[in-house]
BALOBA-1460 file (C-alpha; in Angstrom, 3 decimals):
// residues 382
<rec num="1" residu="m" x="54.086" y="170.674" z="97.906"/>
<rec num="2" residu="m" x="50.702" y="169.469" z="96.860"/>
<rec num="3" residu="n" x="48.116" y="169.621" z="99.233"/>
<rec num="4" residu="c" x="44.759" y="168.269" z="97.753"/>
<rec num="5" residu="v" x="45.130" y="165.746" z="94.700"/>
<rec num="6" residu="s" x="42.572" y="164.022" z="92.498"/>
<rec num="7" residu="i" x="43.977" y="161.026" z="90.815"/>
<rec num="8" residu="l" x="42.638" y="159.540" z="87.419"/>
<rec num="9" residu="g" x="42.707" y="156.048" z="87.114"/>
<rec num="10" residu="s" x="43.272" y="155.533" z="91.107"/>
<rec num="11" residu="t" x="43.110" y="151.696" z="90.361"/>
<rec num="12" residu="g" x="45.158" y="151.225" z="87.814"/>
<rec num="13" residu="s" x="49.418" y="150.504" z="88.513"/>
<rec num="14" residu="i" x="50.363" y="154.489" z="88.812"/>
<rec num="15" residu="g" x="46.907" y="155.392" z="90.218"/>
<rec num="16" residu="r" x="47.492" y="152.894" z="93.363"/>
<rec num="17" residu="q" x="51.336" y="153.427" z="94.003"/>
<rec num="18" residu="s" x="49.769" y="157.464" z="93.785"/>
<rec num="19" residu="l" x="48.381" y="156.663" z="96.859"/>
<rec num="20" residu="d" x="50.621" y="154.607" z="98.444"/>
<rec num="21" residu="i" x="53.156" y="157.552" z="98.136"/>
<rec num="22" residu="i" x="49.999" y="159.841" z="99.391"/>
<rec num="23" residu="s" x="49.263" y="157.117" z="102.541"/>
<rec num="24" residu="r" x="53.200" y="158.546" z="103.320"/>
<rec num="25" residu="l" x="53.104" y="162.781" z="103.039"/>
<rec num="26" residu="e" x="51.793" y="163.975" z="105.805"/>
<rec num="27" residu="g" x="49.347" y="166.727" z="105.193"/>
<rec num="28" residu="v" x="47.851" y="165.560" z="101.617"/>
<rec num="29" residu="r" x="44.206" y="164.947" z="101.235"/>
<rec num="30" residu="v" x="42.500" y="163.505" z="97.917"/>
<rec num="31" residu="a" x="39.424" y="165.131" z="96.233"/>
<rec num="32" residu="a" x="38.285" y="162.846" z="94.142"/>
<rec num="33" residu="l" x="39.366" y="159.141" z="92.810"/>
<rec num="34" residu="t" x="38.219" y="158.165" z="89.215"/>
<rec num="35" residu="a" x="38.713" y="154.194" z="87.982"/>
<rec num="36" residu="g" x="37.129" y="151.943" z="85.193"/>
<rec num="37" residu="s" x="35.380" y="148.881" z="86.500"/>
<rec num="38" residu="s" x="37.221" y="147.644" z="89.488"/>
<rec num="39" residu="v" x="34.104" y="148.331" z="92.072"/>
<rec num="40" residu="d" x="35.707" y="146.310" z="94.919"/>
<rec num="41" residu="r" x="39.168" y="148.864" z="95.085"/>
<rec num="42" residu="m" x="37.422" y="151.479" z="94.389"/>
<rec num="43" residu="a" x="35.403" y="150.886" z="97.393"/>
<rec num="44" residu="r" x="38.562" y="150.406" z="99.695"/>
<rec num="45" residu="q" x="40.338" y="153.446" z="98.670"/>
<rec num="46" residu="c" x="37.240" y="155.548" z="98.961"/>
<rec num="47" residu="r" x="36.838" y="154.059" z="102.477"/>
<rec num="48" residu="r" x="40.856" y="154.789" z="103.185"/>
<rec num="49" residu="f" x="41.377" y="158.283" z="101.818"/>
<rec num="50" residu="r" x="37.711" y="159.627" z="101.740"/>
<rec num="51" residu="p" x="37.435" y="161.262" z="98.298"/>
<rec num="52" residu="k" x="34.669" y="164.313" z="97.799"/>
<rec num="53" residu="l" x="33.754" y="162.699" z="94.365"/>
<rec num="54" residu="a" x="34.423" y="158.577" z="92.915"/>
<rec num="55" residu="v" x="33.756" y="158.327" z="89.482"/>
<rec num="56" residu="m" x="33.700" y="155.338" z="87.767"/>
<rec num="57" residu="a" x="33.115" y="154.417" z="83.962"/>
<rec num="58" residu="t" x="29.711" y="152.877" z="83.227"/>
<rec num="59" residu="k" x="26.270" y="153.968" z="85.195"/>
<rec num="60" residu="e" x="26.558" y="150.230" z="86.368"/>
<rec num="61" residu="a" x="29.372" y="150.432" z="87.825"/>
<rec num="62" residu="a" x="28.745" y="153.592" z="89.514"/>
<rec num="63" residu="d" x="25.812" y="152.269" z="90.754"/>
<rec num="64" residu="a" x="27.198" y="149.536" z="92.319"/>
<rec num="65" residu="l" x="30.027" y="151.621" z="93.806"/>
<rec num="66" residu="k" x="26.700" y="153.924" z="95.304"/>
<rec num="67" residu="a" x="26.028" y="150.148" z="97.108"/>
<rec num="68" residu="e" x="29.008" y="149.612" z="98.651"/>
<rec num="69" residu="l" x="29.317" y="153.184" z="100.161"/>
<rec num="70" residu="s" x="25.789" y="154.100" z="101.342"/>
<rec num="71" residu="d" x="27.479" y="154.896" z="104.603"/>
<rec num="72" residu="l" x="29.860" y="157.120" z="103.661"/>
<rec num="73" residu="p" x="29.158" y="160.734" z="102.550"/>
<rec num="74" residu="v" x="30.973" y="160.425" z="99.119"/>
<rec num="75" residu="r" x="29.168" y="161.401" z="96.102"/>
<rec num="76" residu="i" x="29.211" y="158.609" z="92.860"/>
<rec num="77" residu="s" x="29.475" y="159.890" z="89.220"/>
<rec num="78" residu="w" x="30.479" y="157.886" z="85.624"/>
<rec num="79" residu="g" x="31.258" y="158.469" z="82.540"/>
<rec num="80" residu="e" x="33.099" y="161.308" z="80.817"/>
<rec num="81" residu="a" x="31.212" y="163.757" z="82.839"/>
<rec num="82" residu="g" x="32.571" y="162.319" z="86.190"/>
<rec num="83" residu="l" x="36.253" y="162.242" z="85.063"/>
<rec num="84" residu="i" x="36.260" y="166.414" z="83.712"/>
<rec num="85" residu="e" x="34.673" y="166.932" z="87.213"/>
<rec num="86" residu="a" x="36.747" y="164.882" z="89.014"/>
<rec num="87" residu="a" x="39.719" y="167.017" z="87.011"/>
<rec num="88" residu="s" x="38.793" y="170.162" z="87.376"/>
<rec num="89" residu="m" x="37.111" y="169.992" z="91.339"/>
<rec num="90" residu="e" x="38.063" y="173.153" z="93.210"/>
<rec num="91" residu="e" x="39.856" y="171.965" z="96.400"/>
<rec num="92" residu="a" x="42.422" y="169.793" z="93.752"/>
<rec num="93" residu="d" x="45.904" y="171.319" z="93.430"/>
<rec num="94" residu="l" x="47.297" y="168.668" z="91.626"/>
<rec num="95" residu="v" x="45.476" y="166.240" z="89.213"/>
<rec num="96" residu="i" x="47.494" y="162.637" z="88.182"/>
<rec num="97" residu="t" x="46.231" y="161.645" z="85.412"/>
<rec num="98" residu="a" x="47.003" y="157.907" z="85.384"/>
<rec num="99" residu="v" x="44.303" y="156.506" z="82.726"/>
<rec num="100" residu="v" x="45.261" y="154.721" z="79.475"/>
<rec num="101" residu="g" x="44.702" y="156.218" z="76.447"/>
<rec num="102" residu="m" x="42.595" y="158.853" z="74.492"/>
<rec num="103" residu="v" x="39.954" y="158.721" z="77.636"/>
<rec num="104" residu="g" x="42.680" y="161.122" z="79.509"/>
<rec num="105" residu="l" x="42.541" y="163.879" z="76.654"/>
<rec num="106" residu="k" x="39.641" y="165.947" z="77.401"/>
<rec num="107" residu="p" x="39.858" y="165.441" z="81.205"/>
<rec num="108" residu="t" x="43.687" y="166.839" z="81.099"/>
<rec num="109" residu="l" x="42.395" y="169.666" z="79.190"/>
<rec num="110" residu="a" x="39.610" y="170.132" z="81.747"/>
<rec num="111" residu="a" x="42.120" y="170.627" z="84.605"/>
<rec num="112" residu="i" x="44.465" y="172.716" z="82.869"/>
<rec num="113" residu="r" x="41.838" y="175.128" z="82.190"/>
<rec num="114" residu="a" x="40.688" y="175.150" z="86.078"/>
<rec num="115" residu="g" x="44.496" y="175.947" z="86.575"/>
<rec num="116" residu="k" x="45.515" y="172.761" z="87.922"/>
<rec num="117" residu="r" x="48.956" y="171.344" z="87.994"/>
<rec num="118" residu="i" x="49.379" y="168.188" z="85.851"/>
<rec num="119" residu="g" x="51.047" y="165.263" z="87.056"/>
<rec num="120" residu="l" x="50.908" y="163.198" z="83.720"/>
<rec num="121" residu="a" x="51.298" y="159.731" z="83.240"/>
<rec num="122" residu="n" x="48.645" y="159.578" z="80.455"/>
<rec num="123" residu="k" x="51.467" y="159.949" z="77.025"/>
<rec num="124" residu="e" x="48.582" y="159.826" z="74.934"/>
<rec num="125" residu="t" x="47.061" y="162.849" z="75.773"/>
<rec num="126" residu="l" x="50.224" y="164.883" z="74.298"/>
<rec num="127" residu="v" x="50.833" y="162.050" z="71.501"/>
<rec num="128" residu="c" x="47.802" y="163.107" z="70.380"/>
<rec num="129" residu="a" x="46.815" y="166.758" z="71.009"/>
<rec num="130" residu="g" x="50.183" y="167.793" z="72.343"/>
<rec num="131" residu="e" x="50.317" y="171.104" z="70.739"/>
<rec num="132" residu="l" x="46.778" y="171.918" z="71.818"/>
<rec num="133" residu="v" x="47.318" y="170.819" z="75.425"/>
<rec num="134" residu="m" x="50.772" y="172.703" z="75.437"/>
<rec num="135" residu="a" x="49.300" y="176.021" z="74.126"/>
<rec num="136" residu="e" x="46.570" y="175.584" z="76.628"/>
<rec num="137" residu="a" x="48.870" y="175.010" z="79.460"/>
<rec num="138" residu="e" x="50.758" y="178.294" z="78.616"/>
<rec num="139" residu="k" x="47.458" y="179.731" z="78.323"/>
<rec num="140" residu="h" x="46.463" y="179.290" z="81.859"/>
<rec num="141" residu="g" x="50.494" y="179.011" z="83.350"/>
<rec num="142" residu="v" x="50.116" y="175.542" z="84.396"/>
<rec num="143" residu="e" x="52.863" y="173.431" z="85.069"/>
<rec num="144" residu="i" x="52.958" y="169.483" z="83.840"/>
<rec num="145" residu="i" x="55.093" y="166.933" z="85.754"/>
<rec num="146" residu="p" x="56.039" y="164.236" z="83.833"/>
<rec num="147" residu="v" x="55.259" y="160.918" z="85.963"/>
<rec num="148" residu="d" x="56.417" y="158.417" z="83.440"/>
<rec num="149" residu="s" x="60.032" y="157.305" z="84.822"/>
<rec num="150" residu="e" x="61.722" y="158.218" z="81.578"/>
<rec num="151" residu="h" x="60.428" y="162.228" z="81.112"/>
<rec num="152" residu="s" x="60.909" y="162.420" z="84.818"/>
<rec num="153" residu="a" x="64.319" y="161.739" z="84.486"/>
<rec num="154" residu="i" x="64.574" y="164.388" z="81.661"/>
<rec num="155" residu="f" x="62.574" y="166.717" z="83.606"/>
<rec num="156" residu="q" x="65.126" y="166.322" z="86.226"/>
<rec num="157" residu="c" x="68.130" y="166.675" z="84.037"/>
<rec num="158" residu="l" x="66.807" y="169.967" z="82.756"/>
<rec num="159" residu="m" x="66.366" y="171.462" z="85.853"/>
<rec num="160" residu="g" x="69.027" y="174.569" z="86.231"/>
<rec num="161" residu="c" x="68.844" y="174.558" z="82.551"/>
<rec num="162" residu="q" x="68.693" y="178.194" z="81.772"/>
<rec num="163" residu="d" x="68.640" y="178.234" z="77.890"/>
<rec num="164" residu="k" x="66.628" y="175.051" z="75.515"/>
<rec num="165" residu="k" x="69.276" y="176.062" z="73.050"/>
<rec num="166" residu="e" x="72.089" y="174.519" z="75.409"/>
<rec num="167" residu="v" x="70.179" y="170.977" z="74.881"/>
<rec num="168" residu="r" x="71.877" y="169.180" z="72.470"/>
<rec num="169" residu="r" x="69.355" y="166.089" z="71.951"/>
<rec num="170" residu="l" x="67.485" y="164.159" z="74.842"/>
<rec num="171" residu="i" x="67.930" y="160.176" z="75.237"/>
<rec num="172" residu="l" x="65.490" y="158.335" z="76.060"/>
<rec num="173" residu="t" x="66.203" y="154.862" z="77.370"/>
<rec num="174" residu="c" x="64.619" y="151.488" z="76.479"/>
<rec num="175" residu="s" x="64.637" y="148.303" z="78.552"/>
<rec num="176" residu="g" x="63.772" y="146.367" z="74.977"/>
<rec num="177" residu="g" x="61.383" y="144.497" z="76.785"/>
<rec num="178" residu="p" x="60.806" y="140.819" z="77.217"/>
<rec num="179" residu="f" x="61.748" y="140.261" z="73.526"/>
<rec num="180" residu="f" x="65.548" y="142.063" z="73.060"/>
<rec num="181" residu="g" x="67.201" y="140.082" z="70.646"/>
<rec num="182" residu="m" x="65.038" y="138.062" z="69.140"/>
<rec num="183" residu="s" x="64.606" y="137.801" z="65.486"/>
<rec num="184" residu="r" x="61.875" y="138.225" z="63.257"/>
<rec num="185" residu="e" x="61.439" y="134.135" z="63.398"/>
<rec num="186" residu="q" x="61.385" y="134.232" z="66.559"/>
<rec num="187" residu="l" x="58.763" y="136.374" z="67.382"/>
<rec num="188" residu="k" x="56.095" y="135.161" z="64.858"/>
<rec num="189" residu="s" x="55.627" y="132.531" z="67.528"/>
<rec num="190" residu="v" x="55.027" y="134.475" z="71.014"/>
<rec num="191" residu="t" x="51.903" y="134.790" z="73.125"/>
<rec num="192" residu="k" x="50.287" y="136.893" z="74.910"/>
<rec num="193" residu="a" x="51.912" y="135.699" z="78.693"/>
<rec num="194" residu="d" x="55.276" y="135.981" z="76.823"/>
<rec num="195" residu="a" x="54.778" y="139.623" z="76.079"/>
<rec num="196" residu="l" x="53.190" y="140.091" z="79.409"/>
<rec num="197" residu="k" x="56.628" y="138.759" z="80.995"/>
<rec num="198" residu="h" x="58.797" y="142.736" z="81.256"/>
<rec num="199" residu="p" x="61.870" y="142.058" z="82.547"/>
<rec num="200" residu="n" x="62.032" y="145.155" z="85.157"/>
<rec num="201" residu="w" x="58.672" y="146.948" z="85.655"/>
<rec num="202" residu="k" x="55.780" y="146.205" z="86.852"/>
<rec num="203" residu="m" x="53.087" y="148.023" z="84.825"/>
<rec num="204" residu="g" x="49.359" y="147.694" z="83.278"/>
<rec num="205" residu="a" x="48.838" y="144.746" z="80.291"/>
<rec num="206" residu="k" x="48.824" y="147.524" z="77.737"/>
<rec num="207" residu="i" x="51.411" y="149.892" z="78.233"/>
<rec num="208" residu="t" x="53.715" y="146.267" z="78.749"/>
<rec num="209" residu="i" x="52.432" y="145.179" z="75.326"/>
<rec num="210" residu="d" x="53.687" y="148.622" z="74.020"/>
<rec num="211" residu="c" x="56.926" y="147.862" z="75.893"/>
<rec num="212" residu="a" x="57.021" y="144.383" z="73.913"/>
<rec num="213" residu="t" x="56.962" y="145.725" z="70.621"/>
<rec num="214" residu="l" x="58.380" y="149.304" z="71.699"/>
<rec num="215" residu="m" x="55.584" y="151.470" z="70.624"/>
<rec num="216" residu="n" x="56.029" y="152.396" z="74.501"/>
<rec num="217" residu="k" x="58.968" y="154.027" z="73.436"/>
<rec num="218" residu="g" x="57.500" y="155.449" z="70.123"/>
<rec num="219" residu="l" x="55.125" y="157.130" z="72.140"/>
<rec num="220" residu="e" x="57.256" y="158.644" z="74.711"/>
<rec num="221" residu="v" x="59.812" y="159.892" z="71.338"/>
<rec num="222" residu="i" x="56.866" y="162.078" z="70.609"/>
<rec num="223" residu="e" x="55.677" y="163.036" z="74.259"/>
<rec num="224" residu="a" x="59.141" y="164.435" z="74.636"/>
<rec num="225" residu="m" x="59.425" y="166.517" z="71.604"/>
<rec num="226" residu="r" x="56.063" y="168.321" z="72.566"/>
<rec num="227" residu="l" x="56.343" y="168.334" z="76.262"/>
<rec num="228" residu="y" x="60.306" y="169.337" z="76.136"/>
<rec num="229" residu="r" x="60.007" y="171.763" z="72.798"/>
<rec num="230" residu="v" x="62.544" y="170.246" z="70.907"/>
<rec num="231" residu="p" x="62.437" y="168.889" z="67.156"/>
<rec num="232" residu="l" x="62.451" y="165.331" z="66.722"/>
<rec num="233" residu="d" x="65.596" y="164.891" z="65.862"/>
<rec num="234" residu="r" x="66.944" y="165.782" z="69.140"/>
<rec num="235" residu="v" x="65.133" y="162.771" z="70.191"/>
<rec num="236" residu="d" x="67.193" y="159.564" z="70.808"/>
<rec num="237" residu="v" x="66.337" y="156.315" z="72.176"/>
<rec num="238" residu="v" x="69.281" y="153.900" z="73.047"/>
<rec num="239" residu="i" x="68.732" y="150.201" z="74.852"/>
<rec num="240" residu="h" x="69.366" y="150.083" z="78.469"/>
<rec num="241" residu="r" x="68.766" y="146.665" z="79.929"/>
<rec num="242" residu="q" x="69.344" y="147.282" z="83.392"/>
<rec num="243" residu="s" x="66.555" y="149.844" z="83.397"/>
<rec num="244" residu="i" x="68.712" y="151.973" z="86.186"/>
<rec num="245" residu="v" x="69.728" y="155.018" z="83.690"/>
<rec num="246" residu="h" x="65.846" y="156.474" z="83.191"/>
<rec num="247" residu="s" x="66.972" y="158.835" z="80.748"/>
<rec num="248" residu="m" x="70.091" y="161.271" z="79.384"/>
<rec num="249" residu="v" x="70.206" y="165.301" z="78.375"/>
<rec num="250" residu="e" x="73.301" y="165.998" z="76.067"/>
<rec num="251" residu="y" x="73.783" y="169.613" z="76.379"/>
<rec num="252" residu="t" x="75.924" y="171.891" z="73.687"/>
<rec num="253" residu="d" x="79.821" y="171.553" z="75.143"/>
<rec num="254" residu="g" x="79.230" y="167.346" z="75.151"/>
<rec num="255" residu="a" x="78.672" y="167.094" z="79.207"/>
<rec num="256" residu="v" x="75.417" y="164.582" z="79.607"/>
<rec num="257" residu="m" x="73.288" y="164.516" z="82.631"/>
<rec num="258" residu="a" x="71.720" y="161.302" z="83.623"/>
<rec num="259" residu="q" x="69.405" y="160.699" z="86.374"/>
<rec num="260" residu="l" x="69.565" y="157.250" z="87.944"/>
<rec num="261" residu="g" x="67.566" y="155.093" z="90.360"/>
<rec num="262" residu="v" x="66.310" y="151.761" z="90.760"/>
<rec num="263" residu="p" x="62.872" y="150.911" z="88.642"/>
<rec num="264" residu="d" x="60.303" y="151.852" z="90.752"/>
<rec num="265" residu="m" x="57.656" y="154.152" z="89.874"/>
<rec num="266" residu="r" x="57.311" y="155.485" z="93.010"/>
<rec num="267" residu="l" x="60.079" y="157.332" z="92.917"/>
<rec num="268" residu="p" x="58.658" y="160.163" z="90.067"/>
<rec num="269" residu="i" x="54.998" y="159.570" z="91.625"/>
<rec num="270" residu="q" x="56.556" y="161.000" z="94.917"/>
<rec num="271" residu="l" x="58.550" y="163.444" z="92.676"/>
<rec num="272" residu="a" x="55.724" y="165.260" z="90.798"/>
<rec num="273" residu="l" x="53.388" y="165.171" z="94.197"/>
<rec num="274" residu="t" x="56.313" y="167.193" z="96.489"/>
<rec num="275" residu="y" x="58.239" y="169.027" z="93.297"/>
<rec num="276" residu="p" x="59.656" y="171.615" z="93.741"/>
<rec num="277" residu="e" x="60.857" y="169.702" z="97.064"/>
<rec num="278" residu="r" x="61.905" y="166.278" z="97.217"/>
<rec num="279" residu="r" x="61.194" y="164.248" z="100.159"/>
<rec num="280" residu="e" x="62.455" y="160.944" z="102.050"/>
<rec num="281" residu="s" x="61.010" y="157.865" z="100.365"/>
<rec num="282" residu="p" x="60.122" y="155.024" z="100.617"/>
<rec num="283" residu="v" x="62.133" y="153.172" z="97.661"/>
<rec num="284" residu="e" x="65.283" y="151.731" z="98.576"/>
<rec num="285" residu="g" x="68.319" y="153.655" z="97.303"/>
<rec num="286" residu="l" x="70.180" y="152.748" z="94.373"/>
<rec num="287" residu="d" x="73.598" y="150.360" z="95.280"/>
<rec num="288" residu="l" x="76.208" y="150.801" z="92.363"/>
<rec num="289" residu="l" x="78.641" y="148.666" z="94.087"/>
<rec num="290" residu="s" x="75.544" y="145.765" z="93.670"/>
<rec num="291" residu="c" x="73.830" y="147.147" z="90.643"/>
<rec num="292" residu="g" x="75.872" y="145.639" z="88.270"/>
<rec num="293" residu="a" x="77.345" y="146.914" z="84.517"/>
<rec num="294" residu="l" x="75.264" y="149.335" z="83.051"/>
<rec num="295" residu="t" x="75.050" y="148.890" z="78.972"/>
<rec num="296" residu="f" x="73.288" y="150.353" z="76.167"/>
<rec num="297" residu="a" x="72.614" y="149.000" z="72.533"/>
<rec num="298" residu="k" x="70.820" y="150.499" z="69.792"/>
<rec num="299" residu="p" x="67.281" y="149.700" z="68.856"/>
<rec num="300" residu="d" x="66.264" y="147.042" z="66.632"/>
<rec num="301" residu="t" x="63.837" y="148.757" z="64.257"/>
<rec num="302" residu="e" x="63.746" y="146.029" z="61.636"/>
<rec num="303" residu="n" x="62.427" y="143.198" z="63.964"/>
<rec num="304" residu="f" x="60.919" y="145.762" z="66.079"/>
<rec num="305" residu="p" x="58.547" y="148.445" z="63.529"/>
<rec num="306" residu="c" x="56.934" y="149.754" z="66.004"/>
<rec num="307" residu="l" x="59.268" y="152.470" z="67.113"/>
<rec num="308" residu="a" x="60.483" y="153.549" z="63.441"/>
<rec num="309" residu="l" x="56.464" y="154.099" z="62.536"/>
<rec num="310" residu="a" x="56.408" y="156.257" z="65.679"/>
<rec num="311" residu="y" x="59.081" y="158.227" z="63.929"/>
<rec num="312" residu="r" x="57.438" y="158.611" z="61.007"/>
<rec num="313" residu="c" x="54.249" y="159.926" z="62.367"/>
<rec num="314" residu="a" x="55.951" y="162.032" z="64.730"/>
<rec num="315" residu="q" x="57.801" y="163.239" z="61.328"/>
<rec num="316" residu="k" x="54.154" y="163.631" z="59.703"/>
<rec num="317" residu="g" x="52.847" y="165.538" z="62.629"/>
<rec num="318" residu="g" x="48.815" y="166.607" z="61.707"/>
<rec num="319" residu="t" x="46.540" y="163.459" z="62.656"/>
<rec num="320" residu="a" x="48.876" y="160.697" z="61.954"/>
<rec num="321" residu="c" x="49.816" y="160.692" z="65.815"/>
<rec num="322" residu="p" x="46.506" y="160.261" z="67.119"/>
<rec num="323" residu="a" x="45.647" y="158.130" z="64.360"/>
<rec num="324" residu="m" x="48.349" y="155.619" z="65.092"/>
<rec num="325" residu="n" x="47.436" y="155.767" z="68.582"/>
<rec num="326" residu="g" x="43.966" y="155.044" z="68.059"/>
<rec num="327" residu="a" x="44.868" y="152.217" z="65.982"/>
<rec num="328" residu="n" x="47.784" y="150.980" z="68.771"/>
<rec num="329" residu="e" x="45.116" y="151.111" z="71.342"/>
<rec num="330" residu="e" x="42.512" y="148.670" z="69.315"/>
<rec num="331" residu="a" x="45.436" y="146.403" z="68.033"/>
<rec num="332" residu="v" x="46.725" y="145.772" z="71.233"/>
<rec num="333" residu="a" x="43.569" y="145.153" z="72.833"/>
<rec num="334" residu="m" x="42.470" y="142.714" z="70.173"/>
<rec num="335" residu="f" x="46.143" y="141.064" z="70.835"/>
<rec num="336" residu="l" x="45.198" y="140.670" z="74.354"/>
<rec num="337" residu="r" x="41.832" y="138.900" z="73.533"/>
<rec num="338" residu="d" x="44.089" y="136.102" z="71.456"/>
<rec num="339" residu="e" x="42.556" y="137.695" z="68.983"/>
<rec num="340" residu="i" x="45.646" y="138.633" z="66.480"/>
<rec num="341" residu="g" x="49.400" y="137.885" z="66.829"/>
<rec num="342" residu="f" x="51.995" y="139.925" z="68.107"/>
<rec num="343" residu="y" x="53.226" y="141.354" z="64.621"/>
<rec num="344" residu="d" x="49.827" y="141.780" z="63.284"/>
<rec num="345" residu="i" x="50.013" y="144.621" z="65.917"/>
<rec num="346" residu="y" x="52.072" y="146.778" z="63.474"/>
<rec num="347" residu="d" x="50.769" y="145.299" z="60.239"/>
<rec num="348" residu="l" x="46.998" y="146.657" z="61.565"/>
<rec num="349" residu="v" x="48.737" y="149.923" z="63.030"/>
<rec num="350" residu="s" x="50.382" y="150.835" z="60.060"/>
<rec num="351" residu="r" x="47.883" y="149.664" z="57.614"/>
<rec num="352" residu="a" x="45.296" y="151.957" z="59.818"/>
<rec num="353" residu="v" x="47.117" y="155.015" z="59.629"/>
<rec num="354" residu="e" x="47.533" y="155.100" z="55.690"/>
<rec num="355" residu="a" x="43.492" y="154.909" z="55.912"/>
<rec num="356" residu="v" x="42.327" y="157.507" z="57.942"/>
<rec num="357" residu="p" x="42.372" y="161.185" z="56.312"/>
<rec num="358" residu="f" x="45.445" y="163.004" z="56.888"/>
<rec num="359" residu="v" x="44.900" y="166.820" z="58.635"/>
<rec num="360" residu="q" x="48.137" y="168.948" z="58.747"/>
<rec num="361" residu="n" x="46.367" y="171.072" z="61.617"/>
<rec num="362" residu="p" x="43.528" y="169.110" z="63.508"/>
<rec num="363" residu="t" x="41.063" y="170.752" z="65.768"/>
<rec num="364" residu="l" x="39.941" y="169.064" z="69.175"/>
<rec num="365" residu="e" x="37.445" y="167.345" z="67.438"/>
<rec num="366" residu="e" x="39.574" y="166.599" z="64.523"/>
<rec num="367" residu="i" x="41.962" y="165.063" z="66.526"/>
<rec num="368" residu="l" x="39.223" y="163.044" z="68.048"/>
<rec num="369" residu="e" x="37.528" y="162.067" z="64.214"/>
<rec num="370" residu="a" x="40.856" y="160.699" z="63.601"/>
<rec num="371" residu="d" x="41.129" y="158.394" z="66.438"/>
<rec num="372" residu="r" x="37.615" y="156.719" z="65.770"/>
<rec num="373" residu="l" x="38.124" y="156.298" z="62.358"/>
<rec num="374" residu="a" x="41.855" y="154.229" z="63.085"/>
<rec num="375" residu="r" x="39.954" y="152.358" z="65.460"/>
<rec num="376" residu="e" x="37.078" y="151.650" z="62.999"/>
<rec num="377" residu="a" x="40.016" y="151.133" z="60.271"/>
<rec num="378" residu="v" x="41.640" y="148.400" z="62.537"/>
<rec num="379" residu="r" x="38.529" y="146.555" z="63.326"/>
<rec num="380" residu="n" x="37.921" y="146.204" z="59.254"/>
<rec num="381" residu="l" x="41.459" y="145.106" z="58.463"/>
<rec num="382" residu="r" x="41.520" y="142.816" z="60.788"/>
C-alpha cells in the first residue's frame, strides 16, 4: 500500500472520492493537492488533509487560496509548473492523475520520470501520447494502475496471466449512456440537461457528455490498446446497461474472466491505492440476487458515430488521436455552454481531425501542436 499520495484534480469527482478512501486508510498521508478554480473546496481539503503543497490553475485562484489558508503551513503554487511539482514531489509514492484532458500529460510524464507509481484516471494521457508515456514508464520501471472502472476491471482480470499471447481480446463494457436506443431523429433535439443524466454513474460534466456520445468508450478503446499493449482489433465494446460487469478478458481457450461490482468509483480507486493488497471497502457488496438480469448488446455506431471515429483514429495512429481528443474537448465545452447541438460534437470533431496536418510518429511537441490546431479548427469550423 502507498504511504503518501499526490492527487492531481482533488476537487473533481475522482479526486473527492480518492480523498474519501484515503480518510479511511490508516497511515496514508497527502503530499499535494491540485485543483482548477474551486478555492473554497480546496481550502476545506487542505484543512482536513494538510498537504505540503496546494496548486490552483491560475494565479488569481492561488492568491485567493493563500488568503484562505494564511494560518496553515501549506505552500501555494499555480499553473502547469505547480502541477508538475505536485506530480514529482519527493514525499509522494503514488500520483493519482484525476485532472480532465490534455492538461494531465506533462505532469504524468514528470511523475513517471520521478519514479512515482501512477494511479491513472486521466485517460487523455494515453489517448494522446500512449506510446511515449508507456515507453517512459518502462524505462523508469514505473507501474501504471488504472483507476477507470473499465480498465481497473481489465487489470484485475489479467492478474495471474503469464503471457499476453494467452489473451484473445479485451471486452470493454459500456452503459450506452442516457440516450441508448434513440434514433438520429430523436437525438437531434436532446439538450445539455438530457445528456447530463447518466443512468448509473455520478461523474463530471465533460465525461458524462462523452458517455452520451459514446466518445468516452472510444477514448477507452485507445487507452486499453496502449496500456495493455494489444492490437486494436483485439479490443471490443459491448453495451451493458446495468454497469455491473465492468469489463472482461477473453482468453485463447475460450474462458472469459469478468470483474463485477456495484457502480461505485471508490472500488477501483481503493485498489489503486492499496495494490497489490485488497482492503475492506466502504462500498456495499454486490447482491447477485437483487441486481437483476445482466444484458449485453452491440453498440449503435450509426446513431452514435463518435465510437467509430475513435476506432478510425486509433487505426491511423500518429497525431490523429491527439487531434480527435483536443477537438472533442473543445466541442464538448461548446455544447456545455449551449453553443452547439448534440450532433455538432461529432461533426466538428471529425472535420477538425481532417483539418490537422498528420504526423505518423510525433514528438511530444508535435502531439501538443496537433491538440492546439484541433481546438483552433473546432472554433473556426463552428
